[in-house]
N, C-alpha and C positions, 0 to 999 in steps of 0.2 A: 536622621533627615540630612540628606546632601545637601549641601550651601552652593549655588552658584552665581558666580558675579557676573555681571556685562560690562565687558572692555569698550567703555565708552569712546576712547581714543579712534579703535577701529570703525565703529560707525558714524561718528563725527566724519569722516576720511569718506567712507562710501555712500553719506546721505544726499539724496536728491530731493531736491524743492516738490512737495505733494505727495511724495512716498517716503514718512518718517520710519525710520526701523522699529521702534517701539509706540505700539498702541497701546492705549490704557484707557478702559471703560468703564466710568462709574456709572450709579444709578440716578443721581443726581447733578445739577449742576454746584450746589453746598458742598459734596462730595469731591467732588472735582478739585474746586478751592482747597478744600482739605489737606487733599492728596497734594496738590500742587506746592502748598505753604510744607509740607515736610519732604518735598524736594527739594525745597531753596539751595540747603546748605551743598547739595552735589550740582543745581546746576550753576550755581559762583563758583564752586572749587574747580567743577571741571569747562565751564562757559560752553553750555550748550541752551539754546532751546528748546521752550517747552512751548506749544501750541495748543492754547485752550478751547475746544469746541463743542461749546452747550451752549441753548437759546437767552439763555438770560444774558451773557456775556455779551453776542454781536450778529449783526444778521449774519445768515449764513453766504450773503454775496461777499461781506465785508471777509470773512473767515476764509473764504476759497479764494480773492486777493493773497491776502495773508501768505496763504499755504504755496501759492505761486511764484512767492516773492523773495520767502526765508526759507532756508533747510532749518528745519528744526528736528531733533533729532528724537523727539518724544510729542507725542498727537494725543492728549487726552479730553475726553468727554463723554454724552451721553447717547447710547445705542443710535438713538432717532436723529441726533443733529447727522452722526457720524456717517450715518448710511444714508443722508441727506447729501453731504458732500461728494461721496463715493457715485452716488448715481447720477451729480452735476459734471464728474468728473473731474473735481477739485485734490481727491484724495485718491491715491492708485497704493494698491496691496505689494507691485513688483518689489520694492524695497523692505518688506515689512520680515522682522527676524524672531521678534515678540508680542506677543500680546497677554496682556494681563489682564484680569478679569477680578474686579474688586466685589467679589461673589458673597463671602460673608460677613461683609458690612451689614449693619443692622441700623436703618431708619431711629428719628422720634417712635414710630408706630412700634418698632420691633419688624420688620418687613427688610426682608433682603431683596436685592434684584429679579431672584427669579421668584419672587411670591409679588411681586408689580405683571399685573395681566400685560399691560401697553408696554413694559421695558423687555419680556422676554418676547415679545411678537416681535418688538424693533429688532432684538438683540439676534433672535434667530434669522429675519431676513436678512442682517445684515451681515451674519457669518455664513450663510446657503449663498447668497448672490455674490458677495465678493471677498469671501475669504479662503474658503474651504476648496475655491478651485485653484486657488494661489499656492496652497500647501503641496499638492502632488507636485509641481516645480519648482517650488522654493519652500525648503521647510523650516516651518516656523515653531518655535518654543512657544509653548502657552503656560501661562502663570497664574493661581489664584491667591486675590490678596484676604 
């Protein structure tokens, strides 16, 4: 299996408010918090910002305001909240370089993201409406966790 290393310095330089180069989609707010904790060392050593985008964290309006003010290298959240922010125009896919799906994680009920109907519906709507259209003009690498 080939290892790929993301060059954070390059991504930081090209980062634009509201258009993070790395988008991580998780199945729940709790899983987002877990992944965020795992990225603590990277976040501190590379001095990057991570936007946490899920319903239990902040209201969508607060998150939209944060995205417009801060240049976050990584945006991480649930499909529904990320789709909401795309629909409101607070999040753009113009600068997106990496899409990471937390596909294989199983929750306490042993369900993966693909096993939850609501999540699948929101995820595919997000991909169809906001991501796939950008792939033709802006190549995006997709990773599965």
